[in-house]
All heavy atoms as atom14 arrays in JSON, in Angstrom:
{
  "sequence": "MEKEAEMARAMVRLAGSATVLGDSSKFGKLTPFAVAGFDSIDCVVREEAPDG",
  "atom14_mask": [
    [1, 1, 1, 1, 1, 1, 1, 1, 0, 0, 0, 0, 0, 0],
    [1, 1, 1, 1, 1, 1, 1, 1, 1, 0, 0, 0, 0, 0],
    [1, 1, 1, 1, 1, 1, 1, 1, 1, 0, 0, 0, 0, 0],
    [1, 1, 1, 1, 1, 1, 1, 1, 1, 0, 0, 0, 0, 0],
    [1, 1, 1, 1, 1, 0, 0, 0, 0, 0, 0, 0, 0, 0],
    [1, 1, 1, 1, 1, 1, 1, 1, 1, 0, 0, 0, 0, 0],
    [1, 1, 1, 1, 1, 1, 1, 1, 0, 0, 0, 0, 0, 0],
    [1, 1, 1, 1, 1, 0, 0, 0, 0, 0, 0, 0, 0, 0],
    [1, 1, 1, 1, 1, 1, 1, 1, 1, 1, 1, 0, 0, 0],
    [1, 1, 1, 1, 1, 0, 0, 0, 0, 0, 0, 0, 0, 0],
    [1, 1, 1, 1, 1, 1, 1, 1, 0, 0, 0, 0, 0, 0],
    [1, 1, 1, 1, 1, 1, 1, 0, 0, 0, 0, 0, 0, 0],
    [1, 1, 1, 1, 1, 1, 1, 1, 1, 1, 1, 0, 0, 0],
    [1, 1, 1, 1, 1, 1, 1, 1, 0, 0, 0, 0, 0, 0],
    [1, 1, 1, 1, 1, 0, 0, 0, 0, 0, 0, 0, 0, 0],
    [1, 1, 1, 1, 0, 0, 0, 0, 0, 0, 0, 0, 0, 0],
    [1, 1, 1, 1, 1, 1, 0, 0, 0, 0, 0, 0, 0, 0],
    [1, 1, 1, 1, 1, 0, 0, 0, 0, 0, 0, 0, 0, 0],
    [1, 1, 1, 1, 1, 1, 1, 0, 0, 0, 0, 0, 0, 0],
    [1, 1, 1, 1, 1, 1, 1, 0, 0, 0, 0, 0, 0, 0],
    [1, 1, 1, 1, 1, 1, 1, 1, 0, 0, 0, 0, 0, 0],
    [1, 1, 1, 1, 0, 0, 0, 0, 0, 0, 0, 0, 0, 0],
    [1, 1, 1, 1, 1, 1, 1, 1, 0, 0, 0, 0, 0, 0],
    [1, 1, 1, 1, 1, 1, 0, 0, 0, 0, 0, 0, 0, 0],
    [1, 1, 1, 1, 1, 1, 0, 0, 0, 0, 0, 0, 0, 0],
    [1, 1, 1, 1, 1, 1, 1, 1, 1, 0, 0, 0, 0, 0],
    [1, 1, 1, 1, 1, 1, 1, 1, 1, 1, 1, 0, 0, 0],
    [1, 1, 1, 1, 0, 0, 0, 0, 0, 0, 0, 0, 0, 0],
    [1, 1, 1, 1, 1, 1, 1, 1, 1, 0, 0, 0, 0, 0],
    [1, 1, 1, 1, 1, 1, 1, 1, 0, 0, 0, 0, 0, 0],
    [1, 1, 1, 1, 1, 1, 1, 0, 0, 0, 0, 0, 0, 0],
    [1, 1, 1, 1, 1, 1, 1, 0, 0, 0, 0, 0, 0, 0],
    [1, 1, 1, 1, 1, 1, 1, 1, 1, 1, 1, 0, 0, 0],
    [1, 1, 1, 1, 1, 0, 0, 0, 0, 0, 0, 0, 0, 0],
    [1, 1, 1, 1, 1, 1, 1, 0, 0, 0, 0, 0, 0, 0],
    [1, 1, 1, 1, 1, 0, 0, 0, 0, 0, 0, 0, 0, 0],
    [1, 1, 1, 1, 0, 0, 0, 0, 0, 0, 0, 0, 0, 0],
    [1, 1, 1, 1, 1, 1, 1, 1, 1, 1, 1, 0, 0, 0],
    [1, 1, 1, 1, 1, 1, 1, 1, 0, 0, 0, 0, 0, 0],
    [1, 1, 1, 1, 1, 1, 0, 0, 0, 0, 0, 0, 0, 0],
    [1, 1, 1, 1, 1, 1, 1, 1, 0, 0, 0, 0, 0, 0],
    [1, 1, 1, 1, 1, 1, 1, 1, 0, 0, 0, 0, 0, 0],
    [1, 1, 1, 1, 1, 1, 0, 0, 0, 0, 0, 0, 0, 0],
    [1, 1, 1, 1, 1, 1, 1, 0, 0, 0, 0, 0, 0, 0],
    [1, 1, 1, 1, 1, 1, 1, 0, 0, 0, 0, 0, 0, 0],
    [1, 1, 1, 1, 1, 1, 1, 1, 1, 1, 1, 0, 0, 0],
    [1, 1, 1, 1, 1, 1, 1, 1, 1, 0, 0, 0, 0, 0],
    [1, 1, 1, 1, 1, 1, 1, 1, 1, 0, 0, 0, 0, 0],
    [1, 1, 1, 1, 1, 0, 0, 0, 0, 0, 0, 0, 0, 0],
    [1, 1, 1, 1, 1, 1, 1, 0, 0, 0, 0, 0, 0, 0],
    [1, 1, 1, 1, 1, 1, 1, 1, 0, 0, 0, 0, 0, 0],
    [1, 1, 1, 1, 0, 0, 0, 0, 0, 0, 0, 0, 0, 0]
  ],
  "atom14_positions": [
    [[3.61, -10.36, 11.82], [3.56, -9.53, 10.67], [2.53, -10.06, 9.67], [1.91, -9.26, 9.01], [4.94, -9.61, 9.99], [5.24, -8.54, 9.03], [6.97, -8.15, 9.11], [7.54, -8.04, 7.63], [0.0, 0.0, 0.0], [0.0, 0.0, 0.0], [0.0, 0.0, 0.0], [0.0, 0.0, 0.0], [0.0, 0.0, 0.0], [0.0, 0.0, 0.0]],
    [[2.31, -11.37, 9.61], [1.27, -11.86, 8.74], [-0.1, -11.49, 9.17], [-0.96, -11.2, 8.33], [1.4, -13.46, 8.65], [0.47, -14.05, 7.68], [0.65, -15.58, 7.49], [1.59, -16.07, 8.14], [-0.1, -16.13, 6.79], [0.0, 0.0, 0.0], [0.0, 0.0, 0.0], [0.0, 0.0, 0.0], [0.0, 0.0, 0.0], [0.0, 0.0, 0.0]],
    [[-0.33, -11.46, 10.48], [-1.65, -11.03, 11.0], [-1.95, -9.57, 10.62], [-3.11, -9.19, 10.39], [-1.75, -11.26, 12.47], [-1.81, -12.67, 12.92], [-3.14, -13.24, 12.54], [-3.21, -14.67, 13.07], [-4.4, -15.37, 12.59], [0.0, 0.0, 0.0], [0.0, 0.0, 0.0], [0.0, 0.0, 0.0], [0.0, 0.0, 0.0], [0.0, 0.0, 0.0]],
    [[-0.9, -8.73, 10.79], [-1.08, -7.3, 10.38], [-1.5, -7.17, 8.94], [-2.32, -6.35, 8.57], [0.14, -6.51, 10.71], [0.39, -6.28, 12.21], [1.26, -7.44, 12.79], [1.53, -8.45, 12.16], [1.67, -7.32, 13.95], [0.0, 0.0, 0.0], [0.0, 0.0, 0.0], [0.0, 0.0, 0.0], [0.0, 0.0, 0.0], [0.0, 0.0, 0.0]],
    [[-0.83, -7.92, 8.03], [-1.12, -7.86, 6.67], [-2.46, -8.34, 6.39], [-3.19, -7.77, 5.56], [-0.07, -8.72, 5.86], [0.0, 0.0, 0.0], [0.0, 0.0, 0.0], [0.0, 0.0, 0.0], [0.0, 0.0, 0.0], [0.0, 0.0, 0.0], [0.0, 0.0, 0.0], [0.0, 0.0, 0.0], [0.0, 0.0, 0.0], [0.0, 0.0, 0.0]],
    [[-2.94, -9.41, 7.05], [-4.28, -9.89, 6.91], [-5.28, -8.9, 7.34], [-6.35, -8.69, 6.64], [-4.42, -11.19, 7.78], [-5.7, -11.94, 7.61], [-5.69, -13.25, 8.35], [-4.63, -13.89, 8.44], [-6.78, -13.53, 8.96], [0.0, 0.0, 0.0], [0.0, 0.0, 0.0], [0.0, 0.0, 0.0], [0.0, 0.0, 0.0], [0.0, 0.0, 0.0]],
    [[-5.03, -8.13, 8.4], [-5.94, -7.09, 8.85], [-5.97, -5.96, 7.83], [-7.08, -5.47, 7.53], [-5.48, -6.6, 10.26], [-6.35, -5.48, 10.75], [-8.07, -5.89, 11.17], [-7.76, -6.73, 12.73], [0.0, 0.0, 0.0], [0.0, 0.0, 0.0], [0.0, 0.0, 0.0], [0.0, 0.0, 0.0], [0.0, 0.0, 0.0], [0.0, 0.0, 0.0]],
    [[-4.85, -5.58, 7.37], [-4.77, -4.48, 6.33], [-5.54, -4.9, 5.04], [-6.26, -4.1, 4.49], [-3.3, -4.16, 6.01], [0.0, 0.0, 0.0], [0.0, 0.0, 0.0], [0.0, 0.0, 0.0], [0.0, 0.0, 0.0], [0.0, 0.0, 0.0], [0.0, 0.0, 0.0], [0.0, 0.0, 0.0], [0.0, 0.0, 0.0], [0.0, 0.0, 0.0]],
    [[-5.41, -6.14, 4.63], [-6.16, -6.66, 3.45], [-7.62, -6.49, 3.7], [-8.39, -6.07, 2.83], [-5.76, -8.02, 3.11], [-4.48, -8.23, 2.42], [-4.28, -9.6, 1.83], [-4.05, -10.64, 2.84], [-2.9, -10.94, 3.43], [-1.81, -10.3, 3.04], [-2.8, -11.83, 4.36], [0.0, 0.0, 0.0], [0.0, 0.0, 0.0], [0.0, 0.0, 0.0]],
    [[-8.12, -6.89, 4.88], [-9.48, -6.74, 5.25], [-10.0, -5.32, 5.16], [-11.06, -4.99, 4.65], [-9.83, -7.38, 6.59], [0.0, 0.0, 0.0], [0.0, 0.0, 0.0], [0.0, 0.0, 0.0], [0.0, 0.0, 0.0], [0.0, 0.0, 0.0], [0.0, 0.0, 0.0], [0.0, 0.0, 0.0], [0.0, 0.0, 0.0], [0.0, 0.0, 0.0]],
    [[-9.17, -4.42, 5.74], [-9.55, -2.99, 5.7], [-9.65, -2.48, 4.31], [-10.55, -1.69, 3.99], [-8.54, -2.18, 6.53], [-8.67, -2.48, 8.03], [-7.67, -1.39, 9.11], [-5.97, -1.83, 8.62], [0.0, 0.0, 0.0], [0.0, 0.0, 0.0], [0.0, 0.0, 0.0], [0.0, 0.0, 0.0], [0.0, 0.0, 0.0], [0.0, 0.0, 0.0]],
    [[-8.68, -2.78, 3.41], [-8.69, -2.34, 2.06], [-9.92, -2.89, 1.36], [-10.65, -2.16, 0.58], [-7.38, -2.72, 1.31], [-7.53, -2.47, -0.22], [-6.25, -1.99, 1.89], [0.0, 0.0, 0.0], [0.0, 0.0, 0.0], [0.0, 0.0, 0.0], [0.0, 0.0, 0.0], [0.0, 0.0, 0.0], [0.0, 0.0, 0.0], [0.0, 0.0, 0.0]],
    [[-10.26, -4.17, 1.57], [-11.38, -4.77, 0.95], [-12.71, -4.14, 1.35], [-13.6, -3.96, 0.54], [-11.43, -6.28, 1.33], [-12.45, -7.08, 0.57], [-12.31, -8.62, 0.8], [-12.35, -8.93, 2.24], [-11.34, -9.37, 2.98], [-10.14, -9.56, 2.42], [-11.5, -9.68, 4.24], [0.0, 0.0, 0.0], [0.0, 0.0, 0.0], [0.0, 0.0, 0.0]],
    [[-12.85, -3.69, 2.61], [-14.06, -3.15, 3.16], [-14.16, -1.61, 2.99], [-15.26, -1.05, 3.08], [-14.21, -3.48, 4.58], [-14.38, -5.01, 4.89], [-14.34, -5.21, 6.43], [-15.64, -5.52, 4.33], [0.0, 0.0, 0.0], [0.0, 0.0, 0.0], [0.0, 0.0, 0.0], [0.0, 0.0, 0.0], [0.0, 0.0, 0.0], [0.0, 0.0, 0.0]],
    [[-13.07, -0.97, 2.69], [-13.07, 0.5, 2.58], [-13.7, 0.96, 1.24], [-13.68, 0.24, 0.27], [-11.61, 0.97, 2.67], [0.0, 0.0, 0.0], [0.0, 0.0, 0.0], [0.0, 0.0, 0.0], [0.0, 0.0, 0.0], [0.0, 0.0, 0.0], [0.0, 0.0, 0.0], [0.0, 0.0, 0.0], [0.0, 0.0, 0.0], [0.0, 0.0, 0.0]],
    [[-14.24, 2.14, 1.29], [-14.74, 2.74, 0.06], [-13.64, 3.14, -0.89], [-13.84, 3.2, -2.08], [0.0, 0.0, 0.0], [0.0, 0.0, 0.0], [0.0, 0.0, 0.0], [0.0, 0.0, 0.0], [0.0, 0.0, 0.0], [0.0, 0.0, 0.0], [0.0, 0.0, 0.0], [0.0, 0.0, 0.0], [0.0, 0.0, 0.0], [0.0, 0.0, 0.0]],
    [[-12.48, 3.55, -0.33], [-11.35, 3.93, -1.1], [-10.12, 3.63, -0.31], [-10.15, 3.54, 0.91], [-11.37, 5.36, -1.57], [-11.25, 6.21, -0.45], [0.0, 0.0, 0.0], [0.0, 0.0, 0.0], [0.0, 0.0, 0.0], [0.0, 0.0, 0.0], [0.0, 0.0, 0.0], [0.0, 0.0, 0.0], [0.0, 0.0, 0.0], [0.0, 0.0, 0.0]],
    [[-8.97, 3.53, -0.93], [-7.74, 3.21, -0.28], [-6.61, 4.23, -0.77], [-6.4, 4.39, -1.95], [-7.28, 1.8, -0.52], [0.0, 0.0, 0.0], [0.0, 0.0, 0.0], [0.0, 0.0, 0.0], [0.0, 0.0, 0.0], [0.0, 0.0, 0.0], [0.0, 0.0, 0.0], [0.0, 0.0, 0.0], [0.0, 0.0, 0.0], [0.0, 0.0, 0.0]],
    [[-5.97, 4.82, 0.16], [-4.86, 5.79, -0.08], [-3.56, 5.16, 0.59], [-3.58, 4.74, 1.75], [-5.11, 7.14, 0.55], [-6.32, 7.69, -0.1], [-3.95, 8.09, 0.28], [0.0, 0.0, 0.0], [0.0, 0.0, 0.0], [0.0, 0.0, 0.0], [0.0, 0.0, 0.0], [0.0, 0.0, 0.0], [0.0, 0.0, 0.0], [0.0, 0.0, 0.0]],
    [[-2.47, 5.19, -0.17], [-1.16, 4.73, 0.36], [-0.4, 5.99, 0.66], [-0.24, 6.86, -0.15], [-0.47, 3.88, -0.7], [0.99, 3.55, -0.24], [-1.19, 2.57, -0.96], [0.0, 0.0, 0.0], [0.0, 0.0, 0.0], [0.0, 0.0, 0.0], [0.0, 0.0, 0.0], [0.0, 0.0, 0.0], [0.0, 0.0, 0.0], [0.0, 0.0, 0.0]],
    [[0.19, 6.02, 1.89], [1.01, 7.12, 2.35], [2.37, 6.57, 2.67], [2.44, 5.68, 3.58], [0.38, 7.88, 3.52], [1.25, 8.95, 4.17], [1.58, 10.08, 3.16], [0.53, 9.45, 5.37], [0.0, 0.0, 0.0], [0.0, 0.0, 0.0], [0.0, 0.0, 0.0], [0.0, 0.0, 0.0], [0.0, 0.0, 0.0], [0.0, 0.0, 0.0]],
    [[3.38, 6.89, 1.92], [4.71, 6.29, 2.24], [5.81, 7.17, 1.67], [5.64, 7.82, 0.63], [0.0, 0.0, 0.0], [0.0, 0.0, 0.0], [0.0, 0.0, 0.0], [0.0, 0.0, 0.0], [0.0, 0.0, 0.0], [0.0, 0.0, 0.0], [0.0, 0.0, 0.0], [0.0, 0.0, 0.0], [0.0, 0.0, 0.0], [0.0, 0.0, 0.0]],
    [[6.93, 7.23, 2.37], [8.07, 8.05, 1.86], [8.79, 7.17, 0.79], [8.56, 5.96, 0.62], [9.0, 8.44, 2.97], [9.66, 7.3, 3.72], [10.42, 6.52, 3.03], [9.42, 7.14, 4.92], [0.0, 0.0, 0.0], [0.0, 0.0, 0.0], [0.0, 0.0, 0.0], [0.0, 0.0, 0.0], [0.0, 0.0, 0.0], [0.0, 0.0, 0.0]],
    [[9.66, 7.8, 0.09], [10.27, 7.18, -1.06], [11.15, 5.97, -0.68], [11.38, 5.08, -1.53], [11.2, 8.2, -1.83], [12.13, 8.73, -0.98], [0.0, 0.0, 0.0], [0.0, 0.0, 0.0], [0.0, 0.0, 0.0], [0.0, 0.0, 0.0], [0.0, 0.0, 0.0], [0.0, 0.0, 0.0], [0.0, 0.0, 0.0], [0.0, 0.0, 0.0]],
    [[11.57, 5.82, 0.47], [12.34, 4.62, 0.96], [11.49, 3.4, 0.93], [12.07, 2.31, 0.93], [12.97, 4.86, 2.34], [11.98, 4.81, 3.33], [0.0, 0.0, 0.0], [0.0, 0.0, 0.0], [0.0, 0.0, 0.0], [0.0, 0.0, 0.0], [0.0, 0.0, 0.0], [0.0, 0.0, 0.0], [0.0, 0.0, 0.0], [0.0, 0.0, 0.0]],
    [[10.24, 3.56, 0.9], [9.35, 2.32, 0.92], [9.08, 1.77, -0.48], [8.59, 0.62, -0.57], [7.98, 2.67, 1.61], [8.09, 3.25, 2.98], [8.7, 2.23, 3.95], [8.7, 2.88, 5.33], [9.65, 2.28, 6.18], [0.0, 0.0, 0.0], [0.0, 0.0, 0.0], [0.0, 0.0, 0.0], [0.0, 0.0, 0.0], [0.0, 0.0, 0.0]],
    [[9.29, 2.54, -1.5], [9.01, 2.11, -2.86], [10.15, 1.34, -3.48], [11.34, 1.62, -3.19], [8.6, 3.31, -3.7], [7.27, 3.9, -3.31], [7.16, 4.75, -2.26], [6.15, 3.52, -4.0], [5.95, 5.3, -1.85], [4.93, 4.02, -3.64], [4.81, 4.91, -2.54], [0.0, 0.0, 0.0], [0.0, 0.0, 0.0], [0.0, 0.0, 0.0]],
    [[9.85, 0.31, -4.27], [10.82, -0.48, -4.92], [11.44, -1.54, -4.01], [12.47, -2.14, -4.33], [0.0, 0.0, 0.0], [0.0, 0.0, 0.0], [0.0, 0.0, 0.0], [0.0, 0.0, 0.0], [0.0, 0.0, 0.0], [0.0, 0.0, 0.0], [0.0, 0.0, 0.0], [0.0, 0.0, 0.0], [0.0, 0.0, 0.0], [0.0, 0.0, 0.0]],
    [[10.86, -1.82, -2.86], [11.29, -2.78, -1.93], [10.38, -4.0, -2.0], [9.17, -3.91, -2.29], [11.26, -2.29, -0.5], [11.96, -0.97, -0.28], [13.44, -1.21, -0.23], [14.12, 0.15, 0.08], [15.49, 0.11, 0.04], [0.0, 0.0, 0.0], [0.0, 0.0, 0.0], [0.0, 0.0, 0.0], [0.0, 0.0, 0.0], [0.0, 0.0, 0.0]],
    [[10.93, -5.19, -1.7], [10.16, -6.42, -1.59], [9.71, -6.56, -0.14], [10.47, -6.2, 0.79], [10.96, -7.62, -1.95], [11.4, -7.67, -3.47], [12.26, -8.86, -3.72], [10.17, -7.7, -4.38], [0.0, 0.0, 0.0], [0.0, 0.0, 0.0], [0.0, 0.0, 0.0], [0.0, 0.0, 0.0], [0.0, 0.0, 0.0], [0.0, 0.0, 0.0]],
    [[8.46, -7.01, 0.07], [7.94, -7.25, 1.39], [7.6, -8.72, 1.52], [7.24, -9.33, 0.52], [6.75, -6.36, 1.66], [5.71, -6.67, 0.71], [7.05, -4.89, 1.55], [0.0, 0.0, 0.0], [0.0, 0.0, 0.0], [0.0, 0.0, 0.0], [0.0, 0.0, 0.0], [0.0, 0.0, 0.0], [0.0, 0.0, 0.0], [0.0, 0.0, 0.0]],
    [[7.53, -9.27, 2.74], [7.12, -10.65, 2.88], [5.68, -10.92, 2.67], [5.31, -12.03, 2.31], [7.54, -10.99, 4.31], [7.69, -9.64, 5.02], [7.98, -8.63, 3.97], [0.0, 0.0, 0.0], [0.0, 0.0, 0.0], [0.0, 0.0, 0.0], [0.0, 0.0, 0.0], [0.0, 0.0, 0.0], [0.0, 0.0, 0.0], [0.0, 0.0, 0.0]],
    [[4.82, -9.87, 2.76], [3.35, -10.08, 2.61], [2.76, -8.94, 1.78], [3.0, -7.79, 2.03], [2.65, -10.06, 4.02], [3.18, -11.1, 4.94], [4.04, -10.8, 5.94], [2.82, -12.42, 4.78], [4.49, -11.72, 6.83], [3.3, -13.41, 5.62], [4.08, -13.05, 6.65], [0.0, 0.0, 0.0], [0.0, 0.0, 0.0], [0.0, 0.0, 0.0]],
    [[1.95, -9.34, 0.83], [1.28, -8.3, -0.03], [-0.05, -7.97, 0.7], [-0.68, -8.8, 1.23], [1.0, -8.93, -1.37], [0.0, 0.0, 0.0], [0.0, 0.0, 0.0], [0.0, 0.0, 0.0], [0.0, 0.0, 0.0], [0.0, 0.0, 0.0], [0.0, 0.0, 0.0], [0.0, 0.0, 0.0], [0.0, 0.0, 0.0], [0.0, 0.0, 0.0]],
    [[-0.37, -6.62, 0.61], [-1.61, -6.18, 1.26], [-2.6, -5.89, 0.12], [-3.77, -6.29, 0.2], [-1.34, -4.89, 2.09], [-2.68, -4.31, 2.56], [-0.53, -5.28, 3.29], [0.0, 0.0, 0.0], [0.0, 0.0, 0.0], [0.0, 0.0, 0.0], [0.0, 0.0, 0.0], [0.0, 0.0, 0.0], [0.0, 0.0, 0.0], [0.0, 0.0, 0.0]],
    [[-2.21, -5.17, -0.88], [-3.16, -4.77, -1.92], [-2.4, -4.6, -3.24], [-1.27, -4.11, -3.23], [-3.89, -3.47, -1.56], [0.0, 0.0, 0.0], [0.0, 0.0, 0.0], [0.0, 0.0, 0.0], [0.0, 0.0, 0.0], [0.0, 0.0, 0.0], [0.0, 0.0, 0.0], [0.0, 0.0, 0.0], [0.0, 0.0, 0.0], [0.0, 0.0, 0.0]],
    [[-3.07, -4.93, -4.37], [-2.49, -4.62, -5.59], [-2.79, -3.28, -6.09], [-3.64, -2.54, -5.48], [0.0, 0.0, 0.0], [0.0, 0.0, 0.0], [0.0, 0.0, 0.0], [0.0, 0.0, 0.0], [0.0, 0.0, 0.0], [0.0, 0.0, 0.0], [0.0, 0.0, 0.0], [0.0, 0.0, 0.0], [0.0, 0.0, 0.0], [0.0, 0.0, 0.0]],
    [[-2.12, -2.76, -7.16], [-2.36, -1.43, -7.65], [-3.8, -1.17, -8.03], [-4.32, -0.07, -7.92], [-1.42, -1.05, -8.75], [0.01, -0.86, -8.3], [1.0, -1.77, -8.66], [0.33, 0.23, -7.54], [2.31, -1.56, -8.28], [1.65, 0.47, -7.07], [2.61, -0.38, -7.51], [0.0, 0.0, 0.0], [0.0, 0.0, 0.0], [0.0, 0.0, 0.0]],
    [[-4.47, -2.2, -8.45], [-5.94, -2.1, -8.86], [-6.78, -1.77, -7.63], [-7.94, -1.28, -7.82], [-6.37, -3.31, -9.53], [-6.28, -4.59, -8.72], [-5.41, -4.6, -7.82], [-7.0, -5.52, -8.98], [0.0, 0.0, 0.0], [0.0, 0.0, 0.0], [0.0, 0.0, 0.0], [0.0, 0.0, 0.0], [0.0, 0.0, 0.0], [0.0, 0.0, 0.0]],
    [[-6.35, -1.96, -6.42], [-7.14, -1.66, -5.19], [-6.86, -0.25, -4.6], [-7.51, 0.13, -3.7], [-6.82, -2.7, -4.15], [-7.18, -3.95, -4.58], [0.0, 0.0, 0.0], [0.0, 0.0, 0.0], [0.0, 0.0, 0.0], [0.0, 0.0, 0.0], [0.0, 0.0, 0.0], [0.0, 0.0, 0.0], [0.0, 0.0, 0.0], [0.0, 0.0, 0.0]],
    [[-5.78, 0.42, -5.13], [-5.33, 1.67, -4.57], [-5.9, 2.83, -5.39], [-5.8, 2.83, -6.59], [-3.8, 1.75, -4.51], [-3.23, 0.55, -3.83], [-3.33, 3.07, -3.97], [-3.71, 0.41, -2.37], [0.0, 0.0, 0.0], [0.0, 0.0, 0.0], [0.0, 0.0, 0.0], [0.0, 0.0, 0.0], [0.0, 0.0, 0.0], [0.0, 0.0, 0.0]],
    [[-6.52, 3.81, -4.69], [-7.07, 4.93, -5.4], [-6.11, 6.13, -5.42], [-6.19, 6.95, -6.34], [-8.35, 5.4, -4.63], [-9.41, 4.32, -4.65], [-9.88, 4.02, -5.81], [-9.73, 3.82, -3.61], [0.0, 0.0, 0.0], [0.0, 0.0, 0.0], [0.0, 0.0, 0.0], [0.0, 0.0, 0.0], [0.0, 0.0, 0.0], [0.0, 0.0, 0.0]],
    [[-5.18, 6.29, -4.45], [-4.37, 7.44, -4.37], [-3.0, 7.06, -3.67], [-2.99, 6.24, -2.71], [-5.03, 8.52, -3.62], [-4.07, 10.07, -3.46], [0.0, 0.0, 0.0], [0.0, 0.0, 0.0], [0.0, 0.0, 0.0], [0.0, 0.0, 0.0], [0.0, 0.0, 0.0], [0.0, 0.0, 0.0], [0.0, 0.0, 0.0], [0.0, 0.0, 0.0]],
    [[-1.91, 7.59, -4.18], [-0.61, 7.35, -3.54], [-0.05, 8.77, -3.21], [-0.03, 9.61, -4.01], [0.34, 6.62, -4.45], [1.7, 6.52, -3.84], [-0.15, 5.25, -4.8], [0.0, 0.0, 0.0], [0.0, 0.0, 0.0], [0.0, 0.0, 0.0], [0.0, 0.0, 0.0], [0.0, 0.0, 0.0], [0.0, 0.0, 0.0], [0.0, 0.0, 0.0]],
    [[0.35, 8.96, -1.92], [0.87, 10.2, -1.44], [2.33, 9.92, -0.99], [2.59, 9.02, -0.18], [0.08, 10.78, -0.3], [0.67, 12.06, 0.19], [-1.36, 11.0, -0.74], [0.0, 0.0, 0.0], [0.0, 0.0, 0.0], [0.0, 0.0, 0.0], [0.0, 0.0, 0.0], [0.0, 0.0, 0.0], [0.0, 0.0, 0.0], [0.0, 0.0, 0.0]],
    [[3.29, 10.68, -1.61], [4.7, 10.54, -1.15], [5.39, 11.88, -1.27], [4.84, 12.84, -1.84], [5.39, 9.45, -1.89], [5.31, 9.54, -3.42], [5.92, 8.38, -4.09], [7.36, 8.6, -4.24], [8.19, 7.71, -4.8], [7.75, 6.55, -5.07], [9.48, 7.93, -4.79], [0.0, 0.0, 0.0], [0.0, 0.0, 0.0], [0.0, 0.0, 0.0]],
    [[6.55, 12.02, -0.71], [7.21, 13.35, -0.6], [7.91, 13.76, -1.92], [8.27, 14.91, -2.07], [8.18, 13.41, 0.54], [9.58, 12.84, 0.28], [9.64, 11.34, 0.24], [8.67, 10.6, 0.39], [10.8, 10.8, 0.12], [0.0, 0.0, 0.0], [0.0, 0.0, 0.0], [0.0, 0.0, 0.0], [0.0, 0.0, 0.0], [0.0, 0.0, 0.0]],
    [[8.12, 12.85, -2.84], [8.73, 13.2, -4.11], [8.16, 12.39, -5.19], [7.61, 11.29, -4.98], [10.2, 13.07, -4.04], [10.76, 11.71, -3.75], [12.2, 11.67, -3.53], [12.84, 12.5, -2.83], [12.85, 10.73, -4.06], [0.0, 0.0, 0.0], [0.0, 0.0, 0.0], [0.0, 0.0, 0.0], [0.0, 0.0, 0.0], [0.0, 0.0, 0.0]],
    [[8.31, 12.87, -6.51], [7.79, 12.13, -7.65], [8.58, 10.82, -7.81], [9.8, 10.77, -7.52], [7.9, 12.98, -8.89], [0.0, 0.0, 0.0], [0.0, 0.0, 0.0], [0.0, 0.0, 0.0], [0.0, 0.0, 0.0], [0.0, 0.0, 0.0], [0.0, 0.0, 0.0], [0.0, 0.0, 0.0], [0.0, 0.0, 0.0], [0.0, 0.0, 0.0]],
    [[7.91, 9.78, -8.24], [8.61, 8.5, -8.48], [9.54, 8.55, -9.68], [9.32, 9.38, -10.59], [7.46, 7.5, -8.65], [6.3, 8.34, -9.15], [6.52, 9.64, -8.58], [0.0, 0.0, 0.0], [0.0, 0.0, 0.0], [0.0, 0.0, 0.0], [0.0, 0.0, 0.0], [0.0, 0.0, 0.0], [0.0, 0.0, 0.0], [0.0, 0.0, 0.0]],
    [[10.6, 7.72, -9.71], [11.47, 7.6, -10.82], [10.65, 6.98, -12.02], [9.9, 5.99, -11.78], [12.69, 6.74, -10.52], [13.56, 7.35, -9.45], [13.57, 8.66, -9.34], [14.26, 6.6, -8.77], [0.0, 0.0, 0.0], [0.0, 0.0, 0.0], [0.0, 0.0, 0.0], [0.0, 0.0, 0.0], [0.0, 0.0, 0.0], [0.0, 0.0, 0.0]],
    [[10.84, 7.48, -13.2], [10.23, 6.89, -14.38], [8.82, 7.11, -14.44], [8.0, 6.56, -15.1], [0.0, 0.0, 0.0], [0.0, 0.0, 0.0], [0.0, 0.0, 0.0], [0.0, 0.0, 0.0], [0.0, 0.0, 0.0], [0.0, 0.0, 0.0], [0.0, 0.0, 0.0], [0.0, 0.0, 0.0], [0.0, 0.0, 0.0], [0.0, 0.0, 0.0]]
  ]
}
């Protein structure tokens, strides 16, 4: 899992833009490895509006 996060970090760093695609069950959860901060994300796509 750590290697996958490391690869994802490299892809975000090298990409011209980054889009997060995730359903609402993924938001508000803690993960063992961070991939990118909000300052690195250009667009978030999900099936419903976030709370708050």
